[in-house]
TORDO-866158 format. One record per residue (C-alpha): chain; residue number from 1; x negated, y, z. Coordinates in nm, 2 decimals, always signed. Each point is the difference from the previous one (the first is absolute). Layout:
! TORDO-866158
[rec "A",NUM,[X,Y,Z]] ...
***
This chain:
! TORDO-866158
[rec "A",1,[+4.30,-10.30,+2.80]] [rec "A",2,[-0.02,-0.11,-0.36]] [rec "A",3,[+0.02,-0.29,-0.06]] [rec "A",4,[-0.38,+0.00,-0.21]] [rec "A",5,[-0.18,+0.13,+0.31]] [rec "A",6,[-0.28,-0.15,+0.10]] [rec "A",7,[-0.27,+0.01,+0.31]] [rec "A",8,[-0.32,-0.12,-0.05]] [rec "A",9,[-0.40,+0.19,-0.01]] [rec "A",10,[-0.02,+0.27,-0.25]] [rec "A",11,[-0.33,-0.04,-0.24]] [rec "A",12,[-0.19,+0.30,-0.06]] [rec "A",13,[+0.04,+0.15,-0.35]] [rec "A",14,[-0.21,+0.25,-0.20]] [rec "A",15,[+0.19,+0.30,-0.14]] [rec "A",16,[-0.13,-0.18,-0.37]] [rec "A",17,[+0.15,-0.28,+0.08]] [rec "A",18,[+0.30,+0.15,+0.15]] [rec "A",19,[+0.10,+0.13,-0.31]] [rec "A",20,[-0.02,-0.30,-0.19]] [rec "A",21,[+0.28,-0.14,+0.19]] [rec "A",22,[+0.21,+0.30,-0.03]] [rec "A",23,[-0.03,-0.05,-0.33]] [rec "A",24,[+0.06,-0.36,-0.02]] [rec "A",25,[+0.34,+0.09,+0.18]] [rec "A",26,[+0.08,-0.32,+0.22]] [rec "A",27,[+0.16,+0.20,+0.28]] [rec "A",28,[-0.15,-0.28,+0.30]] [rec "A",29,[-0.33,+0.12,-0.13]] [rec "A",30,[+0.05,+0.36,+0.00]] [rec "A",31,[+0.12,-0.01,+0.35]] [rec "A",32,[-0.28,-0.20,+0.12]] [rec "A",33,[-0.28,+0.28,-0.18]] [rec "A",34,[+0.22,+0.30,+0.08]] [rec "A",35,[-0.04,-0.13,+0.39]] [rec "A",36,[-0.36,-0.10,-0.05]] [rec "A",37,[-0.14,+0.29,-0.10]] [rec "A",38,[+0.20,+0.22,+0.23]] [rec "A",39,[-0.11,-0.21,+0.26]] [rec "A",40,[-0.42,-0.07,-0.11]] [rec "A",41,[-0.02,+0.23,-0.29]] [rec "A",42,[-0.24,+0.31,+0.04]] [rec "A",43,[+0.16,+0.27,-0.20]] [rec "A",44,[+0.39,+0.13,+0.15]] [rec "A",45,[+0.00,+0.22,-0.34]] [rec "A",46,[-0.04,-0.31,-0.21]] [rec "A",47,[+0.33,-0.21,+0.19]] [rec "A",48,[+0.25,+0.29,+0.07]] [rec "A",49,[+0.10,+0.08,-0.36]] [rec "A",50,[+0.02,-0.35,-0.08]] [rec "A",51,[+0.23,-0.13,+0.31]] [rec "A",52,[+0.18,+0.38,-0.05]] [rec "A",53,[+0.02,-0.16,-0.42]] [rec "A",54,[+0.17,-0.34,+0.20]] [rec "A",55,[+0.25,+0.17,+0.23]] [rec "A",56,[+0.29,-0.01,-0.26]] [rec "A",57,[-0.10,-0.43,-0.16]] [rec "A",58,[+0.28,-0.17,-0.02]] [rec "A",59,[-0.16,-0.30,+0.20]] [rec "A",60,[+0.03,+0.07,+0.36]] [rec "A",61,[-0.27,-0.13,+0.15]] [rec "A",62,[-0.16,+0.19,-0.29]] [rec "A",63,[+0.17,+0.36,+0.16]] [rec "A",64,[-0.04,-0.13,+0.38]] [rec "A",65,[-0.42,-0.06,-0.07]] [rec "A",66,[-0.04,+0.36,-0.17]] [rec "A",67,[+0.14,+0.10,+0.31]] [rec "A",68,[-0.17,-0.16,+0.22]] [rec "A",69,[-0.32,+0.05,-0.12]] [rec "A",70,[+0.09,+0.36,+0.05]] [rec "A",71,[+0.01,-0.03,+0.39]] [rec "A",72,[-0.28,-0.19,-0.01]] [rec "A",73,[-0.22,+0.25,-0.23]] [rec "A",74,[+0.14,+0.23,+0.30]] [rec "A",75,[-0.13,-0.21,+0.26]] [rec "A",76,[-0.32,-0.10,-0.14]] [rec "A",77,[-0.12,+0.31,-0.08]] [rec "A",78,[+0.12,+0.23,+0.18]] [rec "A",79,[+0.11,+0.24,-0.30]] [rec "A",80,[+0.24,-0.01,-0.34]] [rec "A",81,[+0.12,+0.23,-0.20]] [rec "A",82,[+0.32,+0.11,+0.18]] [rec "A",83,[+0.11,+0.29,-0.29]] [rec "A",84,[+0.02,-0.34,-0.23]] [rec "A",85,[+0.08,-0.25,+0.24]] [rec "A",86,[+0.29,+0.15,+0.22]] [rec "A",87,[+0.22,+0.12,-0.25]] [rec "A",88,[-0.02,-0.35,-0.23]] [rec "A",89,[+0.08,-0.21,+0.33]] [rec "A",90,[+0.26,+0.23,+0.06]] [rec "A",91,[+0.17,+0.00,-0.38]] [rec "A",92,[-0.08,-0.37,+0.03]] [rec "A",93,[+0.20,-0.03,+0.31]] [rec "A",94,[+0.34,-0.03,-0.16]] [rec "A",95,[-0.11,-0.36,-0.14]] [rec "A",96,[+0.19,-0.24,+0.28]] [rec "A",97,[-0.24,-0.27,-0.01]] [rec "A",98,[-0.31,+0.22,+0.10]] [rec "A",99,[+0.19,+0.25,+0.23]] [rec "A",100,[-0.11,-0.10,+0.37]] [rec "A",101,[-0.38,-0.10,-0.13]] [rec "A",102,[+0.00,+0.40,-0.14]] [rec "A",103,[+0.04,+0.13,+0.32]] [rec "A",104,[-0.28,-0.24,+0.19]] [rec "A",105,[-0.21,+0.09,-0.27]] [rec "A",106,[+0.13,+0.38,+0.06]] [rec "A",107,[-0.11,-0.07,+0.35]] [rec "A",108,[-0.33,-0.14,-0.11]] [rec "A",109,[-0.09,+0.37,-0.15]] [rec "A",110,[+0.09,+0.19,+0.30]] [rec "A",111,[-0.16,-0.18,+0.24]] [rec "A",112,[-0.32,-0.06,-0.12]] [rec "A",113,[-0.07,+0.23,-0.29]] [rec "A",114,[-0.08,+0.41,+0.10]] [rec "A",115,[+0.17,+0.28,-0.05]] [rec "A",116,[-0.23,+0.12,-0.28]] 
***
């Protein structure tokens, strides 16, 4: 676990507000926005591209939040664009900082998302 990790309730966030946070570029806020969107959001098709964008972020907490959020999307919605998500996660697995969390996200996709 990295020094900057936190454990607190995630606030709900709208897509519009999330984009504002993403543009501001503050890592802790980006991580919370990703997690909030994936847990409370209504549109996994909006959230997944942002998760994929932040997979390779230089800040470890942001990259971890992106991976964790992909797993949340699979669990919460029971569907994800596997053709996009799985190859991106496999490529990102080379980043030792997030490799274990990627295994968890891939397991969530396998367990919670149908084959279609």
